[in-house]
N, C-alpha and C positions, 0 to 999 in steps of 0.2 A: 750475440746474446742468446741465452738459453731460456726455455719456457719455465722450467722448474728445476730445483735441486732433484737429484735422482732418488726415486722411491720404487722398489719392486715389491710385488705381493705374490705369495704362493701358499696354498694350503699345505699343512703338514700331514702327509698321508700315512697310511698303515697303522692307524690307531695308536696304542701305547708304544709299540715298537718304534714308530715314526717319531714320536715325541722324545723318546729316550735317545734315539740316534742323533737328533738335532742337539740335544743337551750335550752329548759327548763331543760332537763336532765343534760346538761353539768355543770350547776351552781346550781343544786338542792342538797343542803347539807343533806336533809332528805331522799334521795332515798336509797332504800335497798342495792344497789350496793356500796354505799359510806360509809358503816360502818367503813371501815379501812382507809378512806380518811381523812387526817389531814387538807388539805387546797385545795381550788379550785381557780386557778389563771388565769385570762384572759390574754392571750399573744397577740392576734391580733383580731381585730374586736369587735363587740358587737351585741346586739339584732338587731340593724339596718342592720348589715351585713347579717344576716339570712333573714331579710325582702327583701334585694336586691336580694339574691339568689332565693327566692321564686317568686318575681316579674318577674325576667328574665325568669324563668321556665314557669310561667303563660302566659307571652307574647308569648313565643315560641309555647306553646300549642294552644293558640288562633290562631296564624298564621297557624299552622298545620290545624286547623279546617276550616279556611277561604280559604286557598289557595292550600291545598293538595288534588287534585281531585282523586288521586290514592287510597285514603283511608289509611289503615295502622293503626297500634296501636298508640294511642296518647302517648306522653312522660309522664311517671309516676314517674321518678326519676330525681330530679332537682340538685342533688349534690352527691358527693362521699365522704366517710369518711375514713380517715386513722388514725390508732392509733400507735404511736411510744412509745415503752416500754423499760425501762432499768431494770435490776435486782435490787433487794433490796441491799442496801449498797452504791448506787450511787445517789447523789442528786445534779444535776447541778443547777446553779442559774437561776433566771428568765431570765436574760440577755443571758446566755448561751443557754437556750432553745429557746429563740427568734432567735438567730443566727442559730440554728439547723433547726428550722422550715423554715426560709428564704431560707437556702441552699436546703432543700428538695422541696420547692415550686418552686424555680427557675429551678431545674432539671426537674420537671414535665412540667413547662412552655416551656422549650426548646423541650421536647418531643412532645408537641402539636403544635410546630412551629407557635406561635402566632405572629401576626403583632403588631405594636406599639399600635394601638387603642384597639385591643383584650387584650393585656397584661395589659393595664390600667384598663380595666373592670375586668380582671382575678384577679388582686391584690386586688381589692375592694370587692371581693367575697371569701375571705379567713377568716375563723373563727377558732381560735385555743385557746384551754383551757388546762391548765396544772392541773393534779390531783396528788397532793403530797400524797403518801401513808405512812402508819405506817411502819417503817422499821424492827420492831421486829416480832417474831412469825413465824409460818410455813405457815399460810394461807394468801391469797391475793397476788397481784402483787407488783412490785416496781413502782416508779414514772413513769407516762406516760402522753402523750399529745394527745388529740383528735384534728384532723384537718379536718374541713369540707370545701370542695372547690366546688363552683358552677360549674355545667357542661355546662351551657348555656352561651356562650360568643360570642359576635359579630354576633348573629343570627344563630350560629351553635352549635351543641352538641359536646363537647370534649370527643368523644368515647374512645380516648387513655387512659384517666384517669382510666377506669375500666378494661383495658386489663392487662394480666399477665406481659407484658413488663414494665408497669408503676409500679407495685408492686416490680418487680426486681430492677428497677431503683431507687425507693425511698429507698429501703433497702441499696443499694450501697451508696447513698447520705447520709443516716443516719449514716452508719458505718464511712464514711470519716469525716463527720461533728462532730461527737462525739469525734473522735480522735483529730481533729483540735482544737475544742473549749473547750473540757473538759479534754483531755489528756488520755483517756482510750481506749484501743484497744480490740475489741471483740475477737480477736485471742488469747489473753492472759487470757481471762476469763474462769474459770473452774466452772461450775454449782455445787452447793453443795445441794444435796438432803437430807434434814434433816429428812424426814419421811421414809427413806430407812430402811426396816426391816433387822435385823441382820441375820436372818435365810435364807434369799434369796441371792443367788449368783447374781453377777452383771447382767448377761445375763437374768436370770429369772425376776429380778426386772424390767429391761428395757422392756422385753417382756410384763410384766403385765401392765406397764404404757402405752406402745404403744397400747395395746389392749383396755384399758379403754378409751384412747384419741380417738381411732377410733370409739368406741361405742358412745361416746358423740357427735362426729361430725355427725354420722349417724342419731342420734336422733334429732339434731338441723336441719339437712337438711330435715328430715321427717316433723318436725314442720313447716318449711318454705313452703314445698309443701302443707301441710294441710291448712296453712294460705292463700296461693295463691288460693286454691280451695274455701275457705271461702269467700275471697274477691270477687271472680267471682260470687259466689252464691248471695252475697249482691247486686252486680250490676244487677243481673237477678231477684232479689226479690224472690229467691227460698228458702222459709222458711225451708223446709225439709232438703235440703242440708246444709243450715246454721247451723241447730241444729246438724246434723251429724258431720260436720267438727269441731264444737265447742267441742263436746264430745271427738273426736279423739285428738284434741289439748290438752285438759285437761289430757287425759291418757298419752300422750307423755311427758307433763310437769311433771307429777307425777313420771315418769320413770327417768327424768333428776334430780329430787330432790335427788335420791339415789347416785348421783355422785358429786364430788367436781369440780366445774367449775372455770376456770380462768377468769380474768376480761373481756377479749374479748368475751368469750363464754357467760358469764352472760349478757353482753351488747346486744348481738344478740338475746338472749331469751327475754330480757326486751323490745326490740324494737317490737317484735311480740306481747307480752302481752299488751303493751301500746296501740298498734294500734287496738286491739280487744275491749278494754274498751270503 
């Protein structure tokens, strides 16, 4: 039995560029991560929605520059992205996924305590795209939905969206909504590990998988740190540091190639790669 259906959370970095890169990625049938993707279905919003998210972020950043006399770091992330994933073998309809996304976004809106005007802007800054995956084979994930939500609403930043309590809340909302609209309960699902080796005992296999997952996460975090340093060097026009961090990023990426990444991990690595190009 698993604790929850899978939900991952990450900020959309690099301001407007980051938002538009995610918009292009979501419907890019030729992207390397979409080799096992059978169909890309827009559930809510369109490219104009991503433009609204970017414009709200740019307006907030401009106001920061004009009116914030204390200084401080300018806003660099205009949106938050959630990925809702179901295991292979489950394929809700487009309508069912739309109902699930609505439930999750309403739960987050309540967490942020939006007033009527803020809620109207919030709902216009939700972009959701369904990725229907090939259901056979051992590799790749099941069907999943990417939800991008603008963080700037009513002249304020919805910091709650990036906090741990938001991830916990959307997991609960996802569990409840899938049960209500699709009729499947995460508590009755038993994962089937098709690649489990016959010679490994259960605890040995679980330990091996956990160790590999931890190593992958450490490498991705390392890449993110190296990318942040590369970005800072770009802002400071420090060519020596730029080359140094690029070399380190390449080395970390080569190490990651030795592992089998899930969809969420591949997406995080792709974001870093796309931003450097």
